[in-house]
N, C-alpha and C positions, 0 to 999 in steps of 0.2 A: 396735516400736509407734509410735515417734516418726515413722519414715519413712512408716508407713501413714497416720497422721493428717495428715502434710504433704501426701501425694498426694491424700488424700480432700478436704482443704480446698481444694487447688488445683483439683481437679475441680469442686467445688461453686462456687468462684468463677468458673471458666470458664463453667459452665452459666448462672450468674446473669448474667454479662456478655453471653453470647449472647442470653439472654432479653430483656435491656434493649435490645440492638441491634435485635432483631426487632420489639419494640414500637415503637421509634422509626421503623423502616422502615415498619411498618404505618401508623402515623399519617401519616408523610410521604407514603406511597403514596396513602392516601385523600385527603390534601390536594391532591396533584398531580392525581389523577384528577378531583376536584371542580373544580379549576382549569381542567382541559382542557375540561370540559363547559361552563363558564361563560365561557370566554375571549372568545367573540364578543360577549358581552353587556357585557364590561368595557371601559371607555374605555382608550385607549392610555396606557401608563405611561412613555412616552418623553417627556422634558421638552425644551422648547426650549433650545438651547445645549448639547446633549449631544455627547459624543465617543465614537465607536465604538472599543472596545478590542479589539485582536486579540492574544490569548494562545494560542499553539499548543502549550502544554505538555501538554494532554490529547491522547490519540491521535486522529489524524485519519483517518477512513475515507472511502471514496468516497461513502458514503450515510449520512446522519444517522439516528440511531435514532428509532423511534416512541415518543412519550411518555417521553423519557429522564428519569431521576430526578435527574441532575446531582448525585449524591452526592459529597461532598468532605470526608470525615472518616474517621478510623481507617483500616481496611484499604482503604477505597474512595477515599482521597485520591489525586488525580492519575490516577484510572482512568476518569473520565468521558470520553466520546468525542464528537468533532465529526464532522460530515459535510462533505466537500468541496462537495457540492451546496448545502448550507445556507450555507456560508461564502461561496461565489461569489454566491449569491442575496442574502445580506445586504449584501455590498459593492455589488452592483448597486442594491439598494433604497436604500442610503445615499447614492448619487449624487443621487437625486431627492428625498431627504428633507431639507427645509429645517431641521428640528430638529437634524440631525447636522452639526456644524461641521467635522469632520475625523476622521482616523483616527490612533490612537495604537498603535504596534506595541510591545507590552510583551514583550520577547524575552529569551531565554536558551535553555532547552531547546525545540527544535522537534521534536515527535513526529510526523513525517510524512516520507515519501520525498521525494527531491529533485525529482522530476517533479511531485508534488503541490504542493510549495512553489512551483515555477515557475508552475503554474496560478494559485495565489493571488497570486503576485508580478505576473503579467501583468494580473490583474484590478485590482490596486491601481494599476498604471501607467495603466490605462484610467480608473480612478476619478479620478486626479489630472488627467488630460488633459481629461476631459469635464465634471468638476464644478468644477475650479479650487479644490478644497478641499485643505488641507494634509494631508500624511502625515508623521508624526514617528516615529522609532524610538529606543528607549532600552533599555539592558541593563546589568546588572552585568558581564557578560562575553558575548562572542560566539563561538559555534562557527562553523565555516565555513558550515554550513547556515543558521544563524540570521542570519549576516551577509549571506548571499546574499539573504535576504528583506529585511533592513534596508536594503540598498543601494538599494532602489527609493524610499526615503523622501526627502523634501525636506531633512530634517535627520537626521543619525545621531549620537546622543549615547551616551556611555558614562561610567561612574563613574571618578573619577581613579585609583583603584587597581585598575581592571578589567583585562581581558585580551581580546585579539582573536586568535583562532587563524587564521592564514593561512599555510599551509606546503605546500599541494598535497595530492594524494590518494595513498593507499596501499591496496592490497588484500592482505590476509593470510589464509591459510586454515590450518585445523588438519587434521592428517593422523593417522589412527588405525592405520595399518598396523603400526607398532611395538608398539602396545598389543595388537593382535590376534595378533601373533607371540608375545608373552609368554603370551597366553591359549590359544595353539594353535588359533586360529580363522582359517580361510581364507574370505575374501569372494570368491565367484565372480561377477565382474562381466562381463557380456556385453553388448556394444553393437553397433550396426549395423556391418557390415564396413567401411564407409567413414566411420563417424561418429567420426573422430579427435578432434573438438572436444567430443564429448559426455563431459565429464569428471566427472560427478557421482560416479561410483564410485571415482574416483582418491583421494578422501579416505580410502577404506577399503582401498585396494590399493597405494598409493604412500606414500613419505615426503616427497615434494616435488612441485611442479607439473610437469606434462609440458610440453615445448616448445610444443605447441599451446595448452595452457591459458594459458601465459604470454603467448603471442602475442595471443590474443583479449582477455585481461584488460588487457594493456597498451593495446591499441587502445581498449577501453571507457573506461579511466581518462583517456586523452588526449582522447577525444571529449567526455566529460562535462566535463572541466576547460576545454576550449575554449569550450563553451557557457556555462559558469559565468563565466569571465573576460570573455567577450563581453558578457554581460548586465550584470555589475558595472561593467565599463569604460564602457559606454554611459551608465549613470546617474551614475557618478562622474566622467565626463570624463577617463578615464585609458586610455591605450593598453594593449593586452593584453601587449605586451612589458614594459611597466613593472610590471604586476601579476605577471607571471612572475618578474621580477627580485626583487620583494618576497618572493615565496614561496620562490624558490630560495636566497636569501641569508638568509632568516628575519629580514628587516629590522624586523619588528614583534615586539619583545621586551619592551617596556614600554608602558603605556597611552599615554604621550607619543608613542611611535613611530607609533601608529595615526593620530594627528593629523598628525604631520610627513609621513607617507607619503600622506596624503590619503584614507585610508579612513574616518576619523571626523572629524566637524566640531568637536565640543567635548567636553571632559571635565567633567562636572557630576554632582552628586548628584541623587537622585530629587526632592527638594523643588525644586531649581533647574529640573529638567526639567519639572515640573508648572507652574512659573511660565512657562517657555518655551512650553509648550502653550497656556496662557491667552493669552499675547501673540500667538502666531502665528495663533490661531484666533479672536481678537477676543472673548475671554470676560472676564467680570468678575474682576479680579485679587484681589478681596476675598472671593470665594466659592469653595467647593470645586467641583472639576470633576465634572459629572454623567457618569460613565463608564457606558457600556452594553456589557455583554459580548455576545459572539457568540451564546451560548445564549439570552439574553434577547431580543436584537434579531431573531433568527430568527422569533420569535413576535409581533413587534410589527406593528401595523397602521399603514400610512402613509396619512394623510388624502389624499383625492383619487384614490386607486386604487380600482378596482372589481373585483369578482369575475369570473372567467373560466370558470365551471363549464360553460357551454354551448358552449365552443369545442372544436374537434377536438383530439385528443391526439397527442403524440409520446411513445412509451413509452421509458423508459430502463431497460434490464435490467442490473442490477449483478451482475457476476461477479468477486468479489474473494476471493483466497485460493488455497490448494492445491486441485487438482482431485481429487475422490474419487468413488468409486462410490456410488450411492444418493442419499440426501437430504443437503442442506447441513447442516454443523455449524458451531460457533463457529470462525471464521477459515478455513473451507474452502468450496469450491464443490462442491455435490453435482450430479452429472450429471442425476439425476432432477428435482431442484428447478429448476435453470436451464432444462432442456429444457421443463418444464411452463410456466415463466414465458414463454419465447419463444413457445411454442405458444398460450398464452392471449392474448398481445399480437397474434399473427397472426390469431387468430379474432375478436378484438374489432373490430367494424366502425367504432367511434369512434376507434380508433387508426390513424392515417394513415401513420406511419413508426416505425421502431424504431432505437434506439441501443443497441448492446451495449457497455457499459463494462467493459473487461477489465483486471484488475490481478492477474495470476496468473503464477507461475513454471512452471505445468503440474502434471502428476501422472498420474492414471490415463489410459492411452491409450484404454481402452474408453469411459469417461465423456466424454472429449474427442470421440470420434467420434459419440457419441449427440447431443451438443450441436451439433456441426457439421451434422448432418442437419437439426436444427430451424432452423438459420440458413439452410440451402439452401431449405427449404420456405417460410420467411418471406420470403425474398428474391424468391420467385416471385410474391408477391401485393402486396408493399409495399416501399418502400426500407428497406434495412438498412445502417446506418453503424456502424463500430466506432470507439470512442474508447479508445486505449491509455493506461494510467496509468503508474505507476512501472516496471512490468514486464509484458510480455505475451509470454512466451517458451514455447517447446516446446508443451505442450498449450494454453497461453494463445494461442499463434499459430495452432494447429490450429483452434480454435473461431472465430478471427477471419478466416481466409483466404478464406472464401466470401462475405464481405460485399460490397456494392456499392462501398463506399469505406472506407478505413482512415485514421484520423488518429492521429498520435503526436506526442510532444514530442521535441525534440532529445536530451533526457536519458533518454528511455524506453529500456529494455533489452528487445529483442525478438529474433525469430529462434529459434535453438536448435532447428532442424528436425532432430530425431533421436530415437532410441528406445534404451532399455536395459532390461536385466533384472539382478537382483542376488539371489543365493541364498547364504547363509552355509553353509559346511561347518564344523560344530562338533564333528566326530568327535574331533579331538585334544583339544579342551577337555573334552568329556565323559569320554573315556577316561583322559587323562593328568593332568588337573587335579582331576576330581571322582571318578574311579574308576567311572564309569557306562558300561555297555555296553548295546547294543540288539540285539534279534533279533526276527524276525517272519516271517510268511508272506504271500503275495499271490496273487491269482488270475491276473494278467496281467503281462507283462514290464515295462511302464512304470508300473505302479500306484504304485510308490514313488519315482518320478522326482524329486519335489519335496521329498523329505525333507532335513532339515538334519543328519541323523545320519551322513552319509557324503558323500564327494565325488561330483560328477557323473561319469558315465562319458563317454568321448569321444563315444560315440553320442548320449547325452543332451544333451551340450553342442551337438552339431551340430544336433539337433532344435530346441533353444531358439534357437540362432543363426538358424535358418531362420524361426522365428516372428518374430524381431526384424527380419530383413531384409525379410520380407513386409510387416510393418507400416510400415517405413520407406518401402518402395515405395508403399504406400497413402498415406502422409503426403505424400510429394513429389508424387504424382498429384493429391491434393486441392489442394495449394498451386498447382500448375501450372494446374489448371482455374480456380481462383478468381482468380489473378493474371494470367492470359493469358500464361503462360510455358511453355517446354518443360520436360519432366521433367529433362533434362540441365542446363538453366539453374538450376533449383531445386536440383539436387544440388550444383552448383558453389558455391552460396551457402548450402547446407545443411550436412550432415555434422556437425550439432550445434553449429555456430558461433553465438555470440550477437553482436548488433550494437546500436549506438546507434540512436536514431530517425533521426538525420541520415544515417547510413550506410544504414539500411533504406530511406529515401526514394531514395537514390542507386541502390540495386540493385533497386528495384521491389517491395520487401516491403510498403511503405506508400505512400499516395497524397499525403497532405498533412501539413504541420506544424500542430499546434493541439491544444487541450485539449477538455474535455467540452463546453463551451459552443459551440465552433466546430463540433464534430461534430453537436451537436443542431441548430444553425442550418442546417447543410447537409442533414441528414435532412429537416427541415421544408421546405426549399427544393425538394428532390427530390420531395416530395409535393405541391408546388404551394401551400404555405401561406404566408401573409404573415408578416412578421417578428413582428408582435404578434397573429397570428391563431390561436394554438394555446396549449395548456397542456401542461406536462410531468407525466407520471405515472410513478411508480417501480414496478418489478417486481424480484423476486417480492413478493407481499404480505407486509408485515412482521407480526411477531408482535403479539398484543394486549398490553395493558398488563401483565397478570400474567405472561404468558410472557416478555415482554421483561425484566421485573424479575428473574425467576428466572434467566434466562440471563445477564443483566448481572451479577448478584451472584455467580454461579458463576465467570464469567470474571474479575471484579475480585478475588475472593478468591484465585484461583489466581495471578494476577499479583502480588498482594501477598505471598503466601507465597514465590513465586520470588524476588522482589526482596529480601525480608527475609532469605532464606537465602543468596542468591548475590550480592546487590548488583548492581554494574554487569556482572558476568559472567552474569547471568540470561539474557541473549540467547543464550549458548552452548547453553542447553537446547533452543533451536529446532533446532540442528543434529541433536541426538539424536532430537528429535521427528520431523523430516523423514525421517530414516533409518528410524525405526520405521514411519512411514506408508508409505514405499516398500516396506518388507518385508511389511507386512500387507495392502497393496492387492492386489487380484486383477489378474492379467494384466500386460501390459507397461507401462512408465512412460515418459511423454513429459514430462520434467521438466528445468528449467534446471539446469546443473551446479553453480551456487553462488549465494549471496546476495551482493549488493553494496550496502552502505549507506554513505552519505556523512554524516559528522558535522561 
């Protein structure tokens, strides 16, 4: 009885708490909705002498959310999301806003890919040069990624007992073959005959990295590190050899070492850092600093600017996430959704050029081909330029290759021109571990070819191999046509191999180095538009307020539960999620073999 009462009371308390949260969210949502309607009527809330604060602990997506709630409490704390497009626009706006006296990089965790960070970093470099306003960085501790961003600042500060991680890059993968052996599960991984670098399935079929996987991963790490040290060295006035020596010997082991080695300027506490900001930015030393967050400044009006609603448009179609069949879902690119967006931009006569922003490791081969077709049709009537983000590989490259021009950053991961299929054989698991057996009847010889209850026959494997080889031939033909190469040339740089943006430029897979802004400017130029003679519109159309709220709460609640249960290891759930998506997706997969994150 006592246990019953305990569980009943816990349930009642949980229901009460959920009700309170929903009421708060409803009130907050109505307030935010009312605010959005009255925004234009309100005077600017940005005060003279303000400082733009850049805090990238919220997740940074390519595109900002429509009417975001910016929830920052309970299970929603740290789950609000920023848009790269909004961040770049805010820094651009701050250049010309006399009320903004400088930028304060309040760093620590940076929740964005390295290439995304580079685009923000390059924009801050431009901000410094064109506005002559100070940029200051401060953190309790720096990861390698947050330090990369901090190094662009005029001054880099850290607390006296802080830490700076500077020891180079490492890639480590988890392999499940031993687990599947214990479970009597065989993963039947079939890739293109020549796709020796297409190593996605190796995590399920091997216990270590193949020589080809080690080769391409090593090349990626060295290429990314070279770009990293080149940028850091340029801002800190340090040779790359010196930076490599610091990392190789782990010369930064205490906060004082970071200063001695020239990576940090001063060791100070936050109150001292704030005094330093006031001094460097000419602010009143006796008053608190008027910090303006990115989320707030995105919606701020800059006096002296005028609307541009009558100008022609450059459409930016955002394709971020794994490629799936059908409609887009949270964190995924739906072939039907993105195809419709490209088609809409193509048919809109006020849209003069299209930028396809690709940030995807690939996924469904069928969905990739459907989107590729829409790029081809759009290219026939108006300029189409691709902007690659952190990763545009496999299916992500498939949908990019037909564009008029492709932009990537040096740290972008691209290529992975290859295809695979994966079917688990769970007969041993069902028979030996669970005692389950299966029997059935069928009308035709191959009706049961895709079952997981038995291994594929040699003939069935040969058929699937033929499917994969045919798709690879189509993939290489698409790339050859789009890039002006021969199929043999594409095959020589294909075979599932991934490349950095720098190497992709060298071998002809991309055309220019640059980010989203550079790609957009080039698309406008190709359409004959003046630099200030167009406006940017985003596609696909974003969800309305209530839809966005529901989706945001769902995603934030899942993230909170994952983090509460698994802590820092929550990211490992993505590995299982990707495997599940690959298994459940129809048709063949054009997917990058692994995820590579820099911390």
